[in-house]
ZAZA-772714 format. One line per field, with one value per residue: chain; x, y, z of N, C-alpha, C in turn; residue number from 0; residue in three letters. Coordinates in nm, 3 decimals, padded with zeros to 5 digits. Layout:
// residues N
ch	A;...
nc1	X;...
nc2	Y;...
nc3	Z;...
cac1	X;...
cac2	Y;...
cac3	Z;...
cc1	X;...
cc2	Y;...
cc3	Z;...
i	NUM;...
aa	ala;...
END
This chain:
// residues 164
ch	A;A;A;A;A;A;A;A;A;A;A;A;A;A;A;A;A;A;A;A;A;A;A;A;A;A;A;A;A;A;A;A;A;A;A;A;A;A;A;A;A;A;A;A;A;A;A;A;A;A;A;A;A;A;A;A;A;A;A;A;A;A;A;A;A;A;A;A;A;A;A;A;A;A;A;A;A;A;A;A;A;A;A;A;A;A;A;A;A;A;A;A;A;A;A;A;A;A;A;A;A;A;A;A;A;A;A;A;A;A;A;A;A;A;A;A;A;A;A;A;A;A;A;A;A;A;A;A;A;A;A;A;A;A;A;A;A;A;A;A;A;A;A;A;A;A;A;A;A;A;A;A;A;A;A;A;A;A;A;A;A;A;A;A
nc1	04.283;04.439;04.776;04.952;05.179;05.138;04.900;04.984;05.137;04.937;04.787;04.978;05.008;04.747;04.745;04.951;04.840;04.617;04.752;04.889;04.671;04.574;04.799;04.808;04.616;04.689;04.958;04.967;04.780;04.906;05.154;05.097;05.005;04.863;05.071;05.290;05.622;05.733;05.932;06.112;06.144;05.956;05.719;05.718;05.685;05.431;05.269;05.306;05.195;04.931;04.857;04.864;04.697;04.404;04.372;04.542;04.439;04.193;04.278;04.418;04.206;04.054;04.233;04.238;03.972;03.964;04.157;04.043;03.808;03.916;04.046;03.845;03.681;03.856;03.917;03.915;03.674;03.791;03.997;03.841;03.732;03.956;03.980;03.747;03.808;04.034;03.909;03.728;03.907;04.046;03.838;03.742;03.972;03.990;03.771;03.831;04.067;03.968;03.849;03.861;04.009;04.172;04.045;03.873;04.029;04.057;03.881;03.632;03.637;03.372;03.273;03.459;03.654;03.753;03.997;04.095;04.400;04.548;04.458;04.541;04.718;05.001;05.278;05.629;05.751;05.546;05.377;05.174;04.916;04.841;04.588;04.492;04.245;04.158;04.094;04.064;04.192;04.311;04.448;04.563;04.641;04.900;04.922;04.658;04.539;04.678;04.573;04.298;04.287;04.121;03.932;03.645;03.588;03.503;03.634;03.639;03.396;03.442;03.422;03.638;03.855;04.053;04.340;04.565
nc2	-02.737;-02.655;-02.701;-02.856;-02.709;-02.455;-02.398;-02.374;-02.142;-01.959;-01.967;-01.866;-01.608;-01.515;-01.509;-01.322;-01.090;-01.051;-01.005;-00.771;-00.595;-00.586;-00.480;-00.223;-00.093;-00.147;-00.057;00.239;00.277;00.156;00.289;00.568;00.669;00.819;00.972;00.805;00.720;00.817;00.742;00.924;00.784;00.569;00.715;00.840;00.613;00.530;00.747;00.747;00.496;00.547;00.733;00.593;00.385;00.385;00.341;00.120;-00.072;-00.135;-00.245;-00.469;-00.604;-00.664;-00.840;-01.047;-01.129;-01.223;-01.430;-01.589;-01.668;-01.820;-02.026;-02.148;-02.375;-02.594;-02.628;-02.750;-02.769;-02.653;-02.499;-02.326;-02.177;-02.034;-01.876;-01.721;-01.592;-01.440;-01.274;-01.135;-01.002;-00.842;-00.687;-00.558;-00.412;-00.246;-00.085;00.031;00.181;00.404;00.544;00.795;00.699;00.795;01.005;00.870;00.795;01.008;01.179;01.420;01.704;01.747;01.905;02.133;02.129;02.343;02.450;02.645;02.842;02.782;02.530;02.370;02.091;02.034;01.882;01.960;01.988;01.998;02.134;02.416;02.576;02.913;03.161;03.494;03.726;04.041;04.064;03.801;03.471;03.162;02.834;02.567;02.236;02.086;01.808;01.721;01.862;01.764;01.516;01.561;01.770;01.996;02.255;02.423;02.729;02.994;03.299;03.566;03.642;03.616;03.403;03.133;02.912;02.666;02.506;02.238
nc3	-03.001;-02.695;-02.607;-02.328;-02.238;-02.348;-02.219;-01.951;-01.973;-02.036;-01.800;-01.622;-01.728;-01.682;-01.399;-01.355;-01.471;-01.306;-01.066;-01.136;-01.169;-00.905;-00.775;-00.883;-00.741;-00.471;-00.429;-00.436;-00.225;-00.006;00.015;00.029;00.302;00.589;00.836;00.812;00.716;00.399;00.144;-00.107;-00.344;-00.319;-00.298;-00.548;-00.712;-00.624;-00.698;-00.975;-01.033;-00.953;-01.146;-01.393;-01.345;-01.398;-01.684;-01.730;-01.557;-01.671;-01.913;-01.814;-01.693;-01.921;-02.043;-01.852;-01.868;-02.137;-02.128;-01.928;-02.055;-02.263;-02.121;-01.978;-02.068;-02.071;-01.809;-01.472;-01.203;-00.975;-01.090;-01.239;-01.036;-00.967;-01.197;-01.178;-00.937;-01.016;-01.200;-01.034;-00.856;-01.042;-01.152;-00.920;-00.852;-01.078;-01.036;-00.785;-00.831;-00.945;-00.749;-00.492;-00.252;-00.057;00.066;00.229;00.438;00.605;00.848;00.885;01.106;01.303;01.509;01.660;01.955;02.210;02.446;02.730;02.730;02.963;03.030;02.826;02.708;02.575;02.411;02.453;02.205;02.030;01.755;01.661;01.470;01.455;01.497;01.507;01.551;01.602;01.942;01.989;01.985;01.844;01.860;01.672;01.689;01.505;01.473;01.491;01.282;01.062;01.032;00.990;00.807;00.734;00.888;00.966;01.118;01.348;01.428;01.634;01.525;01.256;00.985;00.918;00.734;00.837;00.738;00.666
cac1	04.303;04.557;04.862;04.977;05.278;05.071;04.802;05.056;05.173;04.814;04.755;05.076;04.970;04.625;04.786;05.028;04.749;04.539;04.844;04.909;04.550;04.572;04.909;04.775;04.539;04.754;05.082;04.939;04.710;05.001;05.261;05.046;04.926;04.892;05.159;05.390;05.732;05.722;06.055;06.089;06.131;05.828;05.612;05.720;05.624;05.288;05.202;05.307;05.095;04.798;04.826;04.840;04.607;04.273;04.381;04.608;04.351;04.092;04.349;04.444;04.077;04.021;04.318;04.190;03.847;03.997;04.224;03.945;03.720;03.991;04.082;03.729;03.634;03.952;03.951;03.836;03.594;03.884;04.063;03.740;03.725;04.070;03.946;03.650;03.883;04.115;03.815;03.677;04.016;04.074;03.725;03.742;04.083;03.955;03.678;03.895;04.165;03.893;03.795;03.956;04.003;04.248;03.948;03.811;04.121;04.051;03.745;03.621;03.606;03.235;03.258;03.588;03.649;03.863;04.023;04.167;04.545;04.598;04.418;04.596;04.828;05.076;05.417;05.725;05.786;05.425;05.356;05.037;04.890;04.772;04.513;04.445;04.165;04.123;04.138;04.038;04.297;04.293;04.564;04.519;04.756;04.933;04.895;04.516;04.509;04.737;04.481;04.168;04.319;04.048;03.837;03.572;03.579;03.471;03.718;03.595;03.282;03.485;03.434;03.767;03.882;04.189;04.379;04.704
cac2	-02.764;-02.593;-02.801;-02.837;-02.604;-02.327;-02.382;-02.322;-02.003;-01.879;-01.956;-01.774;-01.474;-01.479;-01.474;-01.197;-00.979;-01.029;-00.943;-00.633;-00.520;-00.566;-00.391;-00.086;-00.039;-00.160;00.020;00.374;00.271;00.120;00.389;00.701;00.655;00.928;00.953;00.702;00.769;00.788;00.781;00.991;00.680;00.499;00.809;00.853;00.492;00.531;00.849;00.697;00.389;00.609;00.802;00.500;00.278;00.372;00.279;-00.010;-00.169;-00.180;-00.334;-00.594;-00.672;-00.720;-00.956;-01.153;-01.179;-01.301;-01.553;-01.670;-01.724;-01.923;-02.137;-02.199;-02.508;-02.700;-02.618;-02.822;-02.681;-02.579;-02.398;-02.225;-02.089;-01.944;-01.780;-01.629;-01.511;-01.343;-01.176;-01.051;-00.914;-00.745;-00.595;-00.474;-00.318;-00.148;00.009;00.101;00.280;00.522;00.605;00.871;00.631;00.870;01.083;00.781;00.781;01.126;01.205;01.563;01.748;01.797;02.011;02.153;02.157;02.428;02.465;02.768;02.820;02.721;02.389;02.299;02.000;02.007;01.846;02.069;01.999;01.997;02.259;02.459;02.688;03.012;03.267;03.599;03.830;04.130;04.017;03.657;03.389;03.017;02.754;02.438;02.145;02.031;01.665;01.704;01.917;01.676;01.403;01.605;01.859;02.122;02.283;02.550;02.788;03.137;03.369;03.706;03.665;03.602;03.262;03.100;02.771;02.634;02.389;02.197
cac3	-02.860;-02.638;-02.545;-02.185;-02.219;-02.376;-02.113;-01.834;-02.001;-02.026;-01.657;-01.565;-01.772;-01.608;-01.263;-01.359;-01.498;-01.183;-00.969;-01.182;-01.134;-00.761;-00.736;-00.923;-00.630;-00.341;-00.414;-00.383;-00.097;00.099;00.028;00.066;00.423;00.682;00.951;00.783;00.635;00.257;00.077;-00.235;-00.448;-00.302;-00.331;-00.695;-00.766;-00.592;-00.780;-01.113;-01.040;-00.943;-01.272;-01.504;-01.300;-01.464;-01.817;-01.722;-01.489;-01.769;-02.006;-01.742;-01.678;-02.052;-02.061;-01.763;-01.928;-02.257;-02.087;-01.857;-02.159;-02.335;-02.034;-01.905;-02.109;-02.039;-01.667;-01.372;-01.116;-00.889;-01.174;-01.274;-00.919;-00.983;-01.303;-01.119;-00.840;-01.091;-01.256;-00.924;-00.814;-01.147;-01.160;-00.799;-00.864;-01.180;-00.972;-00.674;-00.875;-00.986;-00.628;-00.412;-00.124;00.042;00.143;00.328;00.551;00.688;00.894;00.915;01.242;01.295;01.608;01.726;02.098;02.249;02.589;02.760;02.723;03.086;03.035;02.710;02.740;02.454;02.433;02.431;02.063;01.947;01.682;01.642;01.380;01.538;01.430;01.597;01.488;01.712;02.074;01.999;01.925;01.846;01.823;01.618;01.689;01.373;01.470;01.462;01.149;00.960;01.015;00.941;00.696;00.726;00.995;00.957;01.251;01.352;01.524;01.648;01.434;01.117;00.948;00.857;00.705;00.879;00.662;00.673
cc1	04.436;04.644;04.895;05.074;05.216;04.968;04.868;05.094;05.052;04.774;04.850;05.042;04.843;04.661;04.862;04.938;04.663;04.627;04.874;04.790;04.547;04.681;04.883;04.690;04.619;04.880;05.053;04.871;04.805;05.103;05.208;04.949;04.961;04.982;05.257;05.499;05.712;05.850;06.020;06.065;05.996;05.712;05.604;05.655;05.473;05.212;05.197;05.202;04.954;04.759;04.792;04.736;04.473;04.280;04.438;04.519;04.242;04.157;04.376;04.315;04.034;04.105;04.274;04.060;03.876;04.062;04.128;03.850;03.789;04.018;03.961;03.694;03.727;03.988;03.858;03.757;03.685;03.952;03.964;03.720;03.839;04.044;03.849;03.719;03.966;04.026;03.763;03.784;04.043;03.962;03.721;03.855;04.053;03.857;03.751;03.997;04.098;03.832;03.902;03.951;04.087;04.155;03.882;03.899;04.108;03.906;03.734;03.594;03.466;03.212;03.390;03.566;03.772;03.874;04.098;04.318;04.602;04.566;04.476;04.715;04.897;05.219;05.508;05.755;05.664;05.403;05.207;05.033;04.808;04.705;04.471;04.368;04.113;04.179;04.123;04.147;04.260;04.426;04.514;04.641;04.776;04.899;04.748;04.482;04.565;04.645;04.351;04.178;04.244;03.949;03.773;03.553;03.537;03.556;03.678;03.485;03.317;03.497;03.569;03.769;04.029;04.227;04.527;04.727
cc2	-02.704;-02.700;-02.762;-02.722;-02.466;-02.296;-02.324;-02.176;-01.911;-01.860;-01.859;-01.630;-01.426;-01.434;-01.343;-01.076;-00.947;-00.962;-00.798;-00.546;-00.487;-00.469;-00.246;-00.017;-00.037;-00.075;00.162;00.371;00.239;00.231;00.522;00.686;00.768;00.882;00.838;00.766;00.725;00.835;00.845;00.890;00.608;00.589;00.831;00.734;00.492;00.631;00.806;00.586;00.446;00.675;00.705;00.394;00.273;00.302;00.138;-00.114;-00.221;-00.276;-00.469;-00.673;-00.735;-00.845;-01.074;-01.213;-01.269;-01.434;-01.646;-01.739;-01.841;-02.046;-02.208;-02.343;-02.621;-02.704;-02.701;-02.719;-02.594;-02.468;-02.290;-02.127;-01.988;-01.838;-01.676;-01.537;-01.404;-01.234;-01.081;-00.954;-00.804;-00.642;-00.502;-00.372;-00.209;-00.044;00.094;00.206;00.408;00.597;00.691;00.815;00.700;00.957;00.998;00.768;00.896;01.156;01.352;01.588;01.809;01.911;02.024;02.183;02.237;02.432;02.596;02.741;02.753;02.573;02.305;02.214;01.961;01.970;01.964;02.092;02.001;02.134;02.287;02.564;02.786;03.117;03.367;03.700;03.917;04.076;03.866;03.579;03.241;02.953;02.615;02.346;02.082;01.882;01.637;01.751;01.829;01.557;01.447;01.698;01.991;02.133;02.418;02.603;02.934;03.198;03.515;03.739;03.649;03.453;03.239;02.950;02.747;02.506;02.365;02.087
cc3	-02.814;-02.574;-02.402;-02.158;-02.243;-02.268;-01.987;-01.853;-01.989;-01.880;-01.588;-01.602;-01.701;-01.466;-01.258;-01.384;-01.376;-01.077;-01.007;-01.144;-00.986;-00.716;-00.775;-00.817;-00.500;-00.324;-00.366;-00.246;00.018;00.122;00.082;00.183;00.517;00.797;00.933;00.697;00.491;00.190;-00.057;-00.347;-00.440;-00.338;-00.482;-00.762;-00.744;-00.679;-00.926;-01.130;-01.037;-01.075;-01.385;-01.471;-01.373;-01.599;-01.808;-01.654;-01.583;-01.869;-01.940;-01.724;-01.810;-02.080;-01.976;-01.818;-02.049;-02.220;-02.013;-01.954;-02.230;-02.249;-01.972;-01.939;-02.065;-01.891;-01.580;-01.289;-01.027;-00.970;-01.218;-01.158;-00.924;-01.088;-01.248;-01.018;-00.909;-01.151;-01.148;-00.877;-00.916;-01.160;-01.040;-00.805;-00.966;-01.126;-00.868;-00.720;-00.923;-00.868;-00.562;-00.270;-00.018;00.126;00.251;00.451;00.650;00.723;00.933;01.063;01.236;01.393;01.684;01.874;02.136;02.400;02.609;02.754;02.848;03.096;02.922;02.753;02.609;02.491;02.400;02.283;01.972;01.885;01.668;01.531;01.462;01.450;01.536;01.510;01.602;01.842;02.088;01.924;01.938;01.808;01.783;01.613;01.550;01.366;01.441;01.321;01.037;00.933;00.948;00.821;00.691;00.842;00.968;01.098;01.236;01.463;01.521;01.546;01.287;01.085;00.877;00.826;00.738;00.805;00.677;00.575
i	0;1;2;3;4;5;6;7;8;9;10;11;12;13;14;15;16;17;18;19;20;21;22;23;24;25;26;27;28;29;30;31;32;33;34;35;36;37;38;39;40;41;42;43;44;45;46;47;48;49;50;51;52;53;54;55;56;57;58;59;60;61;62;63;64;65;66;67;68;69;70;71;72;73;74;75;76;77;78;79;80;81;82;83;84;85;86;87;88;89;90;91;92;93;94;95;96;97;98;99;100;101;102;103;104;105;106;107;108;109;110;111;112;113;114;115;116;117;118;119;120;121;122;123;124;125;126;127;128;129;130;131;132;133;134;135;136;137;138;139;140;141;142;143;144;145;146;147;148;149;150;151;152;153;154;155;156;157;158;159;160;161;162;163
aa	met;val;asn;arg;ser;glu;asn;arg;lys;leu;trp;leu;leu;leu;gly;leu;leu;ala;ala;leu;ser;leu;ser;leu;phe;leu;ile;pro;ala;phe;val;ile;arg;pro;phe;arg;tyr;gln;ser;glu;arg;ala;leu;gly;leu;ala;ile;ala;ala;lys;gln;ile;ala;pro;ala;leu;ser;val;ala;ala;leu;ala;gly;val;leu;ala;leu;gly;trp;arg;leu;trp;arg;ser;ser;ser;arg;val;leu;arg;thr;gly;ile;val;gly;ala;leu;val;leu;ser;ala;ala;ser;ala;val;met;val;arg;gln;asn;tyr;phe;glu;trp;met;phe;his;pro;ile;thr;ala;ala;gly;phe;val;ser;pro;gly;asp;ala;arg;leu;gly;asp;lys;glu;met;val;met;ala;val;arg;ile;gly;ala;glu;ala;arg;ala;tyr;pro;ile;val;gln;met;ala;tyr;his;his;ile;leu;asn;asp;thr;val;ala;gly;val;pro;ile;ala;val;thr;tyr
END
């Protein structure tokens, strides 16, 4: 039988492993967001977490499973709900760290809309990427391209991929 002091330590470890699993998903997702300032230190942490997350999340999930198994019999119904919650969080995090959820943040431009230069309303400091092929020219606002990242277009009959 597990004594009360050891039981508390096991519960603490279960909570810490579940929190670790969740943080392996949330840190990169929170830090690496479009149009938000990312300090060098925070970005370094997010990238490091993203790199180790697949292996570490499986290890944390295995730990949560083992601890949940050990604590299950001596737990009340309320505490068993906590075990199930820790398992669900750890399993969901183990799945999510393997997804490229950053692609979900960006939506492709399905049909670009263009206006004549006289009708364009850009701020004085707004930057554009410009392409000229022959007599035909296009300008792509950086603010739009930064969100969408890529646009397939045709300029003067030449197919191009505009990317930022």
